[in-house]
C-alpha positions in Angstrom: -10.7 -36.4 11.0 -8.3 -33.6 10.9 -6.3 -33.1 7.7 -8.5 -35.2 5.5 -10.7 -33.5 2.9 -14.2 -34.7 3.2 -16.2 -32.6 0.7 -16.1 -29.8 -1.9 -14.1 -29.6 -5.1 -11.2 -31.9 -5.8 -7.7 -30.3 -5.3 -6.5 -28.6 -8.5 -10.0 -28.1 -10.0 -10.0 -24.8 -11.9 -12.7 -22.1 -11.3 -15.4 -22.2 -13.9 -15.4 -19.6 -16.6 -17.2 -16.3 -15.9 -18.0 -14.4 -19.2 -18.8 -11.2 -17.3 -15.4 -11.2 -15.7 -13.8 -11.7 -19.1 -15.8 -8.8 -20.5 -14.8 -6.5 -17.7 -11.2 -7.4 -17.9 -11.0 -6.7 -21.7 -13.0 -3.5 -21.3 -10.6 -2.3 -18.5 -7.5 -3.1 -20.6 -9.0 -1.2 -23.6 -9.9 1.8 -21.4 -6.3 2.2 -20.2 -4.5 1.6 -23.5 -3.7 4.5 -25.9 -6.6 5.2 -28.3 -5.6 6.6 -31.7 -9.1 8.3 -32.0 -8.3 10.6 -29.0 -6.1 13.7 -29.2 -2.5 12.8 -28.9 -3.6 9.2 -28.9 -4.1 9.2 -25.1 -6.1 6.6 -23.4 -9.8 7.0 -22.7 -9.0 7.1 -19.0 -6.6 10.0 -19.5 -9.1 11.8 -21.6 -11.8 11.4 -18.9 -9.4 12.7 -16.3 -8.6 15.8 -18.4 -12.3 16.6 -18.7 -12.8 16.5 -14.9 -12.6 19.5 -12.6 -9.3 19.5 -10.7 -10.9 18.7 -7.3 -12.8 15.8 -8.9 -9.6 14.6 -10.5 -7.8 14.6 -7.2 -10.6 12.6 -5.6 -10.5 10.0 -8.4 -6.7 9.7 -8.1 -7.0 9.1 -4.4 -9.6 6.4 -4.8 -7.4 4.7 -7.4 -4.4 4.9 -5.2 -6.3 3.2 -2.3 -6.4 0.1 -4.4 -2.7 0.0 -5.0 -1.1 1.1 -1.8 -1.5 0.0 1.8 -3.2 2.5 4.1 -1.1 3.5 7.1 -2.7 2.9 10.4 -2.1 5.1 13.5 -0.2 3.5 16.3 -0.7 4.4 19.9 2.4 4.3 22.1 2.4 4.7 25.8 5.8 5.1 27.3 7.1 6.5 30.5 10.6 7.7 30.9 11.7 8.1 34.5 14.6 10.6 34.5 17.3 10.4 37.1 16.2 12.9 39.8 19.8 14.2 40.5 20.8 14.6 36.8 19.9 17.5 34.5 19.2 17.1 30.9 22.5 18.7 30.0 24.4 16.3 32.3 22.5 13.3 30.9 23.3 14.3 27.3 26.9 14.8 28.2 27.0 11.3 29.9 25.3 9.7 26.9 27.7 11.4 24.4 30.6 10.1 26.4 29.4 6.5 26.2 30.1 6.3 22.4 
């Protein structure tokens, strides 16, 4: 029967707890928050970035940005413009400007 749930979890059943997910989340939050033990109380993340070589830092930033921004895709466009055989470009531009 279409539209009738026949198996699986009941609607609204929450996901079960995952202690590893909770640990990773708390570790990540701590990693990006200011740390008073670091110089200028910067986060551990910022301290790690400062210790990297510039080219490695750029690569790390690019990898992080990929998670937060959409990657643009190239688009192929095939178009054919058939110019009027008896009209030069100057004449056509003049005609188009006069249509405004």
